[in-house]
GUDOVO-157982 format. One record per atom (N, C-alpha, C, O): residue number from 1; residue in one letter; chain; atom name; x, y, z. Coordinates in Angstrom, 1 decimal. Example, Ala and Ser with C-alpha at 12.3 -4.5 7.8 and 13.67 -1.06 7.14 Angstrom:
REM residues 2
   num   residuo   cadena   atomo        X        Y        Z
     1         A        A       N     13.2     -5.7      7.8
     1         A        A      CA     12.3     -4.5      7.8
     1         A        A       C     13.2     -3.3      7.8
     1         A        A       O     14.2     -3.3      8.5
     2         S        A       N     12.8     -2.2      7.1
     2         S        A      CA     13.7     -1.1      7.1
     2         S        A       C     12.9      0.0      7.9
     2         S        A       O     13.4      1.1      8.0
REM end
This chain:
REM residues 81
   num   residuo   cadena   atomo        X        Y        Z
     1         X        A       N      0.8     -1.2      0.0
     1         X        A      CA      0.0      0.0      0.0
     1         X        A       C      0.9      1.2      0.0
     1         X        A       O      2.0      1.2      0.5
     2         X        A       N      0.3      2.3     -0.6
     2         X        A      CA      1.1      3.6     -0.6
     2         X        A       C      0.8      4.3      0.7
     2         X        A       O      0.1      3.8      1.6
     3         X        A       N      1.3      5.5      0.9
     3         X        A      CA      1.1      6.3      2.1
     3         X        A       C     -0.3      6.6      2.4
     3         X        A       O     -0.6      6.8      3.6
     4         X        A       N     -1.2      6.6      1.4
     4         X        A      CA     -2.6      6.8      1.6
     4         X        A       C     -3.4      5.5      1.8
     4         X        A       O     -4.7      5.6      1.9
     5         X        A       N     -2.8      4.4      1.8
     5         X        A      CA     -3.4      3.1      2.1
     5         X        A       C     -4.0      2.4      0.8
     5         X        A       O     -4.7      1.4      0.9
     6         X        A       N     -3.6      3.0     -0.4
     6         X        A      CA     -4.1      2.4     -1.6
     6         X        A       C     -3.2      1.2     -2.0
     6         X        A       O     -2.0      1.3     -1.8
     7         X        A       N     -3.8      0.2     -2.6
     7         X        A      CA     -3.0     -0.9     -3.1
     7         X        A       C     -2.1     -0.4     -4.2
     7         X        A       O     -2.5      0.4     -5.1
     8         X        A       N     -0.9     -1.0     -4.3
     8         X        A      CA      0.1     -0.7     -5.3
     8         X        A       C      0.5     -2.0     -6.0
     8         X        A       O      1.1     -2.8     -5.3
     9         X        A       N      0.3     -2.2     -7.3
     9         X        A      CA      0.7     -3.4     -7.9
     9         X        A       C      2.2     -3.6     -7.8
     9         X        A       O      3.0     -2.7     -8.1
    10         X        A       N      2.6     -4.8     -7.5
    10         X        A      CA      4.1     -5.1     -7.4
    10         X        A       C      4.6     -5.2     -8.8
    10         X        A       O      4.2     -6.1     -9.6
    11         X        A       N      5.6     -4.4     -9.2
    11         X        A      CA      6.2     -4.4    -10.5
    11         X        A       C      6.9     -5.7    -10.8
    11         X        A       O      7.1     -6.1    -12.0
    12         X        A       N      7.3     -6.5     -9.8
    12         X        A      CA      8.0     -7.8    -10.1
    12         X        A       C      6.9     -8.8    -10.5
    12         X        A       O      7.2     -9.7    -11.3
    13         X        A       N      5.7     -8.7    -10.0
    13         X        A      CA      4.6     -9.6    -10.3
    13         X        A       C      3.9     -9.2    -11.6
    13         X        A       O      3.3    -10.0    -12.3
    14         X        A       N      4.0     -7.9    -11.9
    14         X        A      CA      3.3     -7.3    -13.1
    14         X        A       C      4.3     -6.5    -13.9
    14         X        A       O      4.1     -5.3    -14.0
    15         X        A       N      5.3     -7.2    -14.5
    15         X        A      CA      6.3     -6.4    -15.2
    15         X        A       C      5.8     -5.5    -16.4
    15         X        A       O      6.4     -4.5    -16.7
    16         X        A       N      4.7     -5.9    -17.0
    16         X        A      CA      4.1     -5.1    -18.0
    16         X        A       C      3.1     -4.2    -17.5
    16         X        A       O      2.5     -3.4    -18.3
    17         X        A       N      2.8     -4.2    -16.2
    17         X        A      CA      1.8     -3.4    -15.6
    17         X        A       C      0.5     -4.2    -15.5
    17         X        A       O      0.2     -5.0    -16.3
    18         X        A       N     -0.2     -4.0    -14.4
    18         X        A      CA     -1.4     -4.8    -14.1
    18         X        A       C     -2.5     -4.4    -15.2
    18         X        A       O     -3.2     -5.3    -15.7
    19         X        A       N     -2.6     -3.2    -15.5
    19         X        A      CA     -3.6     -2.7    -16.5
    19         X        A       C     -3.4     -3.4    -17.9
    19         X        A       O     -4.3     -3.9    -18.5
    20         X        A       N     -2.1     -3.5    -18.3
    20         X        A      CA     -1.8     -4.1    -19.6
    20         X        A       C     -2.1     -5.6    -19.6
    20         X        A       O     -2.7     -6.1    -20.5
    21         X        A       N     -1.8     -6.2    -18.5
    21         X        A      CA     -2.1     -7.7    -18.3
    21         X        A       C     -3.6     -7.9    -18.4
    21         X        A       O     -4.1     -8.8    -19.1
    22         X        A       N     -4.4     -7.1    -17.6
    22         X        A      CA     -5.8     -7.3    -17.6
    22         X        A       C     -6.4     -7.0    -19.0
    22         X        A       O     -7.3     -7.8    -19.4
    23         X        A       N     -6.0     -6.0    -19.7
    23         X        A      CA     -6.5     -5.7    -21.0
    23         X        A       C     -6.2     -6.9    -22.0
    23         X        A       O     -7.0     -7.2    -22.8
    24         X        A       N     -5.0     -7.5    -21.8
    24         X        A      CA     -4.7     -8.6    -22.7
    24         X        A       C     -5.6     -9.8    -22.4
    24         X        A       O     -6.1    -10.4    -23.3
    25         X        A       N     -5.8    -10.1    -21.1
    25         X        A      CA     -6.7    -11.2    -20.8
    25         X        A       C     -8.1    -10.9    -21.3
    25         X        A       O     -8.8    -11.8    -21.9
    26         X        A       N     -8.6     -9.7    -21.2
    26         X        A      CA     -9.9     -9.3    -21.7
    26         X        A       C    -10.0     -9.4    -23.2
    26         X        A       O    -11.0     -9.8    -23.8
    27         X        A       N     -8.9     -9.1    -23.9
    27         X        A      CA     -8.9     -9.1    -25.4
    27         X        A       C     -9.0    -10.6    -25.9
    27         X        A       O     -9.4    -10.8    -27.0
    28         X        A       N     -8.7    -11.5    -25.0
    28         X        A      CA     -8.9    -12.9    -25.4
    28         X        A       C    -10.2    -13.5    -25.1
    28         X        A       O    -10.5    -14.7    -25.2
    29         X        A       N    -11.1    -12.6    -24.6
    29         X        A      CA    -12.5    -13.0    -24.2
    29         X        A       C    -12.6    -13.6    -22.9
    29         X        A       O    -13.6    -14.3    -22.6
    30         X        A       N    -11.6    -13.5    -22.1
    30         X        A      CA    -11.6    -14.1    -20.7
    30         X        A       C    -11.8    -13.1    -19.6
    30         X        A       O    -11.6    -11.9    -19.8
    31         X        A       N    -12.2    -13.5    -18.5
    31         X        A      CA    -12.4    -12.7    -17.3
    31         X        A       C    -11.1    -12.7    -16.5
    31         X        A       O    -10.3    -13.7    -16.6
    32         X        A       N    -10.9    -11.7    -15.7
    32         X        A      CA     -9.7    -11.6    -14.9
    32         X        A       C    -10.1    -11.6    -13.4
    32         X        A       O    -11.0    -10.8    -13.0
    33         X        A       N     -9.4    -12.3    -12.6
    33         X        A      CA     -9.7    -12.3    -11.2
    33         X        A       C     -8.4    -12.1    -10.3
    33         X        A       O     -7.3    -12.4    -10.7
    34         X        A       N     -8.7    -11.6     -9.2
    34         X        A      CA     -7.6    -11.3     -8.2
    34         X        A       C     -8.1    -12.0     -6.9
    34         X        A       O     -9.2    -12.4     -6.7
    35         X        A       N     -7.1    -12.1     -5.9
    35         X        A      CA     -7.3    -12.7     -4.7
    35         X        A       C     -7.0    -11.7     -3.6
    35         X        A       O     -6.1    -10.9     -3.7
    36         X        A       N     -7.7    -11.8     -2.4
    36         X        A      CA     -7.4    -11.0     -1.3
    36         X        A       C     -7.8    -11.6      0.0
    36         X        A       O     -8.3    -12.7      0.0
    37         X        A       N     -7.7    -10.9      1.0
    37         X        A      CA     -8.1    -11.4      2.4
    37         X        A       C     -8.8    -10.3      3.2
    37         X        A       O     -8.4     -9.1      3.1
    38         X        A       N     -9.8    -10.7      3.9
    38         X        A      CA    -10.6     -9.7      4.7
    38         X        A       C     -9.9     -9.3      5.9
    38         X        A       O    -10.4     -8.4      6.7
    39         X        A       N     -8.7     -9.9      6.2
    39         X        A      CA     -8.0     -9.5      7.4
    39         X        A       C     -6.9     -8.5      7.2
    39         X        A       O     -7.0     -7.7      6.2
    40         X        A       N     -5.9     -8.5      8.0
    40         X        A      CA     -4.8     -7.5      7.9
    40         X        A       C     -3.8     -7.9      6.9
    40         X        A       O     -3.1     -7.0      6.4
    41         X        A       N     -3.7     -9.2      6.5
    41         X        A      CA     -2.8     -9.7      5.5
    41         X        A       C     -3.5    -10.8      4.7
    41         X        A       O     -4.5    -11.4      5.2
    42         X        A       N     -3.0    -11.1      3.5
    42         X        A      CA     -3.6    -12.3      2.8
    42         X        A       C     -2.7    -13.5      3.2
    42         X        A       O     -1.8    -13.4      4.1
    43         X        A       N     -3.0    -14.6      2.7
    43         X        A      CA     -2.3    -15.9      3.1
    43         X        A       C     -0.9    -15.9      2.8
    43         X        A       O     -0.1    -16.6      3.4
    44         X        A       N     -0.4    -15.0      1.9
    44         X        A      CA      1.0    -14.9      1.5
    44         X        A       C      1.6    -13.7      2.2
    44         X        A       O      2.8    -13.3      1.9
    45         X        A       N      0.9    -13.1      3.2
    45         X        A      CA      1.3    -12.0      4.0
    45         X        A       C      1.5    -10.7      3.2
    45         X        A       O      2.2     -9.8      3.7
    46         X        A       N      0.7    -10.6      2.1
    46         X        A      CA      0.6     -9.3      1.4
    46         X        A       C     -0.5     -8.5      2.2
    46         X        A       O     -1.2     -9.0      3.0
    47         X        A       N     -0.6     -7.2      1.9
    47         X        A      CA     -1.6     -6.4      2.6
    47         X        A       C     -3.0     -6.9      2.5
    47         X        A       O     -3.4     -7.3      1.4
    48         X        A       N     -3.7     -7.0      3.6
    48         X        A      CA     -5.1     -7.4      3.6
    48         X        A       C     -6.1     -6.2      3.4
    48         X        A       O     -5.6     -5.1      3.2
    49         X        A       N     -7.4     -6.5      3.4
    49         X        A      CA     -8.4     -5.5      3.1
    49         X        A       C     -8.9     -4.8      4.4
    49         X        A       O     -9.4     -3.7      4.2
    50         X        A       N     -8.7     -5.3      5.5
    50         X        A      CA     -9.2     -4.7      6.8
    50         X        A       C     -9.0     -3.3      6.9
    50         X        A       O     -7.8     -2.8      6.9
    51         X        A       N    -10.0     -2.5      6.9
    51         X        A      CA     -9.9     -1.0      7.0
    51         X        A       C     -9.8     -0.3      5.7
    51         X        A       O     -9.7      0.9      5.6
    52         X        A       N     -9.7     -1.1      4.6
    52         X        A      CA     -9.4     -0.5      3.3
    52         X        A       C    -10.5     -1.1      2.3
    52         X        A       O    -10.2     -1.1      1.1
    53         X        A       N    -11.6     -1.5      2.8
    53         X        A      CA    -12.6     -2.2      1.9
    53         X        A       C    -13.0     -1.3      0.7
    53         X        A       O    -13.1     -1.8     -0.4
    54         X        A       N    -13.4      0.0      1.0
    54         X        A      CA    -13.8      0.9      0.0
    54         X        A       C    -12.7      1.2     -1.0
    54         X        A       O    -12.9      1.2     -2.2
    55         X        A       N    -11.5      1.4     -0.5
    55         X        A      CA    -10.3      1.7     -1.4
    55         X        A       C    -10.1      0.5     -2.3
    55         X        A       O     -9.8      0.7     -3.5
    56         X        A       N    -10.1     -0.7     -1.7
    56         X        A      CA     -9.8     -1.9     -2.5
    56         X        A       C    -10.9     -2.1     -3.6
    56         X        A       O    -10.6     -2.6     -4.7
    57         X        A       N    -12.2     -1.9     -3.2
    57         X        A      CA    -13.3     -2.0     -4.2
    57         X        A       C    -13.1     -1.0     -5.3
    57         X        A       O    -13.3     -1.4     -6.5
    58         X        A       N    -12.7      0.2     -5.0
    58         X        A      CA    -12.4      1.2     -6.1
    58         X        A       C    -11.2      0.7     -6.9
    58         X        A       O    -11.3      0.9     -8.2
    59         X        A       N    -10.2      0.1     -6.4
    59         X        A      CA     -9.1     -0.4     -7.1
    59         X        A       C     -9.5     -1.5     -8.1
    59         X        A       O     -9.1     -1.4     -9.2
    60         X        A       N    -10.3     -2.4     -7.6
    60         X        A      CA    -10.8     -3.5     -8.4
    60         X        A       C    -11.6     -2.9     -9.6
    60         X        A       O    -11.5     -3.4    -10.7
    61         X        A       N    -12.5     -1.9     -9.3
    61         X        A      CA    -13.3     -1.3    -10.4
    61         X        A       C    -12.4     -0.6    -11.4
    61         X        A       O    -12.6     -0.7    -12.6
    62         X        A       N    -11.4      0.1    -10.9
    62         X        A      CA    -10.5      0.9    -11.8
    62         X        A       C     -9.8      0.0    -12.8
    62         X        A       O     -9.7      0.4    -13.9
    63         X        A       N     -9.4     -1.2    -12.3
    63         X        A      CA     -8.7     -2.1    -13.1
    63         X        A       C     -9.6     -3.1    -13.9
    63         X        A       O     -9.1     -4.0    -14.6
    64         X        A       N    -10.9     -2.9    -13.7
    64         X        A      CA    -11.9     -3.8    -14.4
    64         X        A       C    -11.7     -5.3    -14.1
    64         X        A       O    -11.7     -6.1    -15.0
    65         X        A       N    -11.4     -5.6    -12.8
    65         X        A      CA    -11.3     -6.9    -12.3
    65         X        A       C    -12.7     -7.6    -12.3
    65         X        A       O    -13.6     -7.0    -11.7
    66         X        A       N    -12.8     -8.7    -12.9
    66         X        A      CA    -14.1     -9.4    -13.1
    66         X        A       C    -14.5    -10.2    -11.9
    66         X        A       O    -15.7    -10.3    -11.5
    67         X        A       N    -13.5    -10.8    -11.2
    67         X        A      CA    -13.8    -11.7    -10.1
    67         X        A       C    -12.8    -11.4     -9.0
    67         X        A       O    -11.7    -11.0     -9.2
    68         X        A       N    -13.3    -11.6     -7.7
    68         X        A      CA    -12.4    -11.4     -6.6
    68         X        A       C    -12.6    -12.5     -5.6
    68         X        A       O    -13.8    -12.7     -5.1
    69         X        A       N    -11.6    -13.3     -5.3
    69         X        A      CA    -11.7    -14.3     -4.3
    69         X        A       C    -11.2    -13.8     -3.0
    69         X        A       O    -10.1    -13.3     -2.9
    70         X        A       N    -12.0    -13.9     -1.9
    70         X        A      CA    -11.7    -13.4     -0.6
    70         X        A       C    -11.5    -14.5      0.4
    70         X        A       O    -12.4    -15.3      0.6
    71         X        A       N    -10.3    -14.5      1.0
    71         X        A      CA    -10.0    -15.5      2.1
    71         X        A       C    -10.1    -14.8      3.4
    71         X        A       O    -10.4    -13.6      3.5
    72         X        A       N     -9.7    -15.5      4.4
    72         X        A      CA     -9.7    -14.9      5.8
    72         X        A       C     -8.6    -15.5      6.6
    72         X        A       O     -8.8    -15.9      7.8
    73         X        A       N     -7.4    -15.6      6.0
    73         X        A      CA     -6.2    -16.1      6.7
    73         X        A       C     -5.8    -15.3      7.9
    73         X        A       O     -5.4    -15.9      8.9
    74         X        A       N     -5.8    -14.0      7.8
    74         X        A      CA     -5.4    -13.1      8.9
    74         X        A       C     -6.5    -12.3      9.4
    74         X        A       O     -6.4    -11.1      9.6
    75         X        A       N     -7.7    -12.9      9.5
    75         X        A      CA     -8.8    -12.2     10.1
    75         X        A       C     -9.3    -12.9     11.3
    75         X        A       O     -9.1    -14.1     11.5
    76         X        A       N    -10.0    -12.2     12.2
    76         X        A      CA    -10.6    -12.8     13.4
    76         X        A       C    -12.1    -12.9     13.1
    76         X        A       O    -12.6    -12.5     12.1
    77         X        A       N    -12.8    -13.5     14.0
    77         X        A      CA    -14.2    -13.8     13.9
    77         X        A       C    -15.0    -12.5     13.7
    77         X        A       O    -16.1    -12.6     13.2
    78         X        A       N    -14.5    -11.4     14.1
    78         X        A      CA    -15.3    -10.2     14.0
    78         X        A       C    -15.3     -9.7     12.6
    78         X        A       O    -16.2     -8.8     12.2
    79         X        A       N    -14.4    -10.2     11.7
    79         X        A      CA    -14.4     -9.8     10.3
    79         X        A       C    -15.3    -10.7      9.4
    79         X        A       O    -15.4    -10.4      8.2
    80         X        A       N    -15.8    -11.7     10.0
    80         X        A      CA    -16.6    -12.7      9.2
    80         X        A       C    -18.0    -12.3      9.1
    80         X        A       O    -18.8    -12.4     10.1
    81         X        A       N    -18.5    -11.8      8.0
    81         X        A      CA    -19.9    -11.4      7.9
    81         X        A       C    -20.4    -12.0      6.6
    81         X        A       O    -21.6    -11.8      6.3
REM end
């Protein structure tokens, strides 16, 4: 996340940029999905969504993500709704 709490795509994971990759997937007639976690971190210890739900939803919409899989590796029972 940046200083304002927004997700920042990792350039090592997205060397051509996330937007370019998603556009390519869509150009093939496919949907694109990402994964996240409702807790403080995801299962791989990347930033989680807790406290950033609206920001992350805006991020997913901006990049035209079709599907989002949400886990709860680093969440407690108060985050499960």
